[in-house]
N, C-alpha and C positions, 0 to 999 in steps of 0.2 A: 536503503535502510536510513533510518532517522536518527540523528544524534543531537537533537535539540536540547537546549538548557531548560529544564523543567521549571526552576525557580523563577527565571525571567518571564516565562510564558504565564505562569500562574499569577504573578504579580500584576502583569499587564491585563489579564483577563478580569481579575478582581476589581481593577480600576475602570473597567469598560463602561459601566453604567454612568459613572460620574463624568468621565472624560468625554463620552459620547454626547452628554448633554451640554457640554461647554461649547462645542463647535469650534474649538481652537484648531487652527490649521498649522501643522508642523511637519517637517520632512525628515524621514529616517533614511534618506538616500535613495528612495524609490520615487518614480515619477508620480507626481500628485496633481490631481484635477481640481477645478473649482467645485466644491461640494456644498450640498445643501441638505435639507431634510428629505424624507421619502417622497418620491415622485410616482405617481400612478402612470403606468405606461399608456401611451396614447392608443385607444382601441383600434384605430385604423392602421397602426404600424407595428402591431404586436407580432404578426406572422413572420416577417422576414425583412431583409434589407432591400425594400422595393422602391427606394428613392424618396426624396422629400425630407430627409433628416439633415440636421445641421449641428454645428457646435464642435467641440473637441473633447476627446476622451484619451486617457492614458492606459495603455495595456502593459502590465509589468509581469515578468516571469523569470525564473532562474533556468540557466542551461549551461553547464559546464562542457558538455560534449558536443554541442553545436548542431544537434539533429533537428531542433524544432524551428530555428530562425527562418528558414526559407518558407515554411508553411504559415508561420505567424505573419510574415511580411506579405505573403500572397493574400491572405485574408484581409489584411488592413487595406491593401491596394484595391481589392474588390469592393470593399465597403465605400472607399472614397470615390471610386469610379461611378458607383451607383448613386452617390450622394455628393455632388460637387461642392456643396457648402459644408461638408464635414471633414474633420481632420482626425486621424487616429495616430497618436504618438506611441511609439514602441520603446519600452524601457527594458532592455535585455540586461539581466544581472548575471554575469559570469562568475557565480559563487555557488557554493553548496546549498541544497535546499534548506538545511537547518538554519543557516545564516540569513537566507532570504526570509524565512518565516519570522525570525526574530525582528528583522528590520520592518517587515510588513506589520507586525503587531504594534510596533511603536508608532507607525504612521496611523494605523486604524485607531489606536487608543487616543490619539490626538485629534480625531475627527477629520483626518486627512487620508492620504493613500490613493492608489490608482483606482480607476473606475472599474477595471477588470483585472483580475489576478489569478495566478496558476499555482495551486498548492495541493497537498494530498487530500483525497476524499475523506480520510480518517479524521480530518480537522473539522468536519461539518458541525458536530455537536458543540465544540468549543466556540466556533465562530458564530453560529446561530444564536446560542445562549447569550453571547456577549453583544449581540445586536449589530454585528459587523457586516453581515451579508444579508441579501434579500432573497426570498423564495422565487424560483423561476416558473412556478406553475402557470401563471397567466400567459407568459411567453410560450411555454412548451405546448400548452393545450391548443394554441392557435398556430403551431408550427406543423406543417404537414409531415416532416421528417421524424417527428417524435414517434410515430407508429413503428419505426424500425428499431426501437430500443425495447427489448424484452423486459418483462416484469422483473427478472433477477437483476438486471442492470439498474432498473428504476429503484428497486428496493435498497440497493447499495448506496444511493444518494438521497434517500428519503429519511427525514428526521421530524418527529412530531407531526407526521401526516403531510409534510411538504417536501418538495424537491428543491434542493439548495445549490446544486451544482451539476454541470454537465461533463461526464467523462468521455473519453475517446478511446483509450486503451486501458483495459482492465488488468488486474494482477492475478495471476495464478501461480502455482508452485508445483514442483515435481520432486520425486525421490530420484535423484540421478545416481547412476552406477556405471562403473568402467567395466565393460565386457571383457577387455583384455586382461585386467587384473583378476576378474572372476574366473576366467579360463585358466590362467596359471595357478590359481588356488584350488582348482578342481571343482569349481562351481559352474552352473549352467549360464551360458552367455544370454539366454532368454529368461533369466531369473525373474521370478515373481514371488515375493514372500507370501507364505500361507497366512501370516498374521503379523502383527507389529513386533512380536518377539523374533520373527525371522530376520529383522534387520540386525539385531545383536548377534544372532546365530551366524549370519553371513560374515559380519565384522570379525567375530571370534575365529572363524575358519581362515579368513585372510590373515589375520594377525599371527596364526600359527604356521602359515605356509609362506608368507612373503614379508619379511621384516624391512624391506626397502621402501614400503609405501605406508601411508597412513590409512588404517582400516576404515575409520568412520569420523565424521565431525558433526557434533550436535551443538548449536549455539547456546550459550549460557552466560549469565552475568551482565554487568554494565557494558563490557566490551562489545557484546553482541548487539547492543542497542535494540531497536524495535524488532530485529530479526530473532532475538531471543524469545519474543512472544509469538510472532507469526510463523517462523520457520523452526522453532524449538519446542516450546512448552504447549501452546495451544493445540497443535496437531496431535500431540500425545493425549491431551485431555479428551478430544473428540474421538481418538482411536479407541480409548477405553470406555467408550459409550457415555461420556459425560458431555458437559457444555460449560464454557467459562461464564456464560451470561444467560440467566433465566428470563426468557421473553414474556412469560406469564406475569411475573411480578416486576419486570423491568429492573432487576437487581443483578449484581455480580455474584457469582457462586464462589464462596470462600472455603467451603469444605465439602468434599464428596469422595466417594470411592475412587472415581476417575482421577481426581487430583492426587490422591495418595499414590496411585499406580504410576502416575506421570513422574512424580518425584522419585519413586523407586527406580524407574527407568534411567533417570539421570545418575543416581547413585551407582547403578549397575554399570552404565557406560563409562563414567569417569573414575570412580573409585575401585569398584570391585574387579572389573575386567580391564580397566585402563585402556579403553579402546580409542578414546579421544585425547589428543595432545593438550597439555595444559596451556600452551600458547593461545588457545582459543579464549582463554579467560584473561590473558594478560596483554595480548597484542592489541594495539589500536586498530580498529576497523579489521578485525580478523578475516572477515569475508573476502577481503581483497586477495589475501594470499591463498585462502582455501579454494576460492573459485579458480584461481590460477593452477593450483595443484591438481584439481579435478580435471581441468582441461589438458594439463600436460601429462596426466597419467600418474601422478604422485599421491592421489587420494582415491579411495574406492567407492565411498558412499557419502552422499551429501543431500539433505533436503534444502532446496533453494528455490528462488524465484524463477519463473519461466523465462524472465527477461535475460538471464545470464547466458542462456543457450546461444544467443546471437553472437556473443563475443567469441566463444569456442568455435562456432561455425565460420565466422569471418576469418579467424586465424588459421583454421585447418578444416576445411569443408569435408574432405574425404575421410580424414581421421575422426572427426566428430560424428559423422553418420555411421561410421563403422564401429566405433568404441564407446560412445556415450549413449547409454540407455536411459529412458525416463518413464516413471510410473507414478500413478496416484498413490496416496499414502494409505497403507494397509490398516485394518482394524484388528481388535484383539481376537475376535472369533471368526475371522475370515469373511465378515460381512462386506457390503459394498464399500470399496475404496473411495477416497474423496480427495479434495484439494482444499486449500485455504484460499479463498478469493478475496478480492478487494477492488474498490472503484479506481485505484490508481490515482494519478494526478488529474485534477479537474479545473475547469474554468468557473470562476465565481464573479458576481457583480457586487460591488461595494454598496451597502445599504444606503450610503450617503452620497452616492454619485448623483450629479446634477443631470446627467444625460443617460438615463437607463435604457432608452430606446436604442441609442447608438451603441451602448455597451453590449446589448443583446445582439445587435446586428453583426458585431464582430464575432461574438461566439458562434452564431448560426453560420456565418461564412466560414469559419475555421472548421467547424464539425460537419463538413460535407462528406459524402460517400467516399469519394476518391482520396481525399486528404487523410481521412481516418484509415483507410486501407494502406496507403503508401507509408504513412508515418509508422504504422505498426509492423510494416515489412522491414523498414530500416532499423527500428527499435522494437524487436520482437515482443508483442503482447497480444492477447486476444482482443478482438475489436468490440467496441460497444454497440456498433450498428450492425444489424443482421445483413443488411445489403451490402456492406463493406466486405463481409466475408465471402461474397460472391464475385468480387473483383478477381479476374483470372490470375493476376500475379499473386494475389493472397491465397487463393484457393489451390494454387499449384505447389504451395510450400506445406509439406506434410506436417512439420512441427507447429506451424501456425494454426493449421486446421485442428490438430490434436489439442492445442492450447485452448482454442475457442470452445471446442467440445468438452473439454475438462470442466468448464464452468457449469455444466449441467449437474456436476457432482460437487459443487462448491459449498463450503461453509463460510458465510460472511459474518465477521464480527460487526456489531452495531456501531454507528457513528456516535457513540455515547460521549458526553463531555468528560467523563472520568476515565476514558480509555488510556490517556497518557499516564495518569496516576497508576492505573493497573499495570501498565508497561513497567513502570519504575519498581513496583513491588515484585513483579515477576523477575525482573532482571536481578534484584537484589537477593532474593530467596534461591533462585536457581543457582546463582553464583556461589552461595554459601554451601549448598548441597554438592555441587560439582567440585568445590575446593576441599571438601571433607570436613568443613567447620560445623555442619549440621547433618544429622542423619536424615534419611528420607522421611521418617515419622515426625521428627522435629521440624524439618522444613515445611511439612504440611501445617503444623500448628502455627509456625511463624508466619506462613502465608496468610492464614486466616486473621491473626492478630494485626499484622501490618496492613492488610487490606482494610479492615474496619477502621484502623486509625487514619489511613490515607483518604478514604472516601466517605467515611461515616458508617457506623454500624447499621443504620437504617437503609443503607444501600447495599447491603450484603446479605445473602441468604445461605443457609447451610442445607445440604442434601445428603441423602444416604449414598 
């Protein structure tokens, strides 16, 4: 989940065109390379790191958990071994992603920054419009391995007809439920809700039968950060047959029947039935405690990222396999269930890197079949490469296979530059409804007005 400071980000992005033109080099604590204007990739070296490259690049990325460093280091050494005149400097930042992104924007805004960096695929629209990143199409079209990336994966990193980043582990989400709690509450251990209302029905039953557990958690408000959007509000909008973004007009939907029903769901869960504890609205990073409660058996229902399953599995493999069920998100009328997908964190090339060939060489080396498989085994995510899913150790893990298959039913939010502003509006209004300050009907009206103010009325469409 993302806890970035929107004001700082917006200020930096507004300054991008001016700062980018100055060419001033300044460090924001990230490794910075010698930068220049756009460089056209050498046609003979686009395909891969086949030797003959020289110079120095800096690769910068955040990692608090320490899962990626061995793979990053291995890729850097492979590039240097194939290119004796080249140097790949690694700038590992042991800080949260939000802090890294703020530092990165400061560097990029000054015309500096690392040649290669690693941030969320959801940032593509912002970074591309600011001129901070270069499209990868020329490299990818000459890269034999590009054929292993299906259209669904490619679409997640495509903006304005160009591919801007290369993912390796995608995001998916599941409706997790505790079979043991369901059993003691008289519900089926192979529970599958008939529709989205079935989530509240099950939570109400659990609430009436077992007062020792939390029946349901739905992220809302600013405390939920980006999870309020991707694990809370947007799944409900889709479930009720709507969409948050109209692809035909390339505008965000500010009013619709589905939006009204989504706010009504929040009102029912938080205010009328009191199924969700208020600490979800008031606790810093509530997902930390709620994930732990689900894993420990203190929470019955939670829609969360596929990536959290690995933590439960590592702590208690047998108990997790026995008691933690996972499902796609249901719809209003029992139609096809779905998940909310995402490109995850990706590798980007700085638009002002002086050595784009070498930068691409590192990205290609990192994103090989076996690394993509192994990294996503250790940090459970669906793989971006289809051949990585065939690696025996990956294919033997049922949850990883199910996660990868879930993307066939995925809804992907667009990498639109207004996404973060929409997140802010969503957090604010869901918080007001969940706290009882606004009714569902008034929340829907507030969402429309705040959305128009945040991104401009010309970027908002109203639907029936």
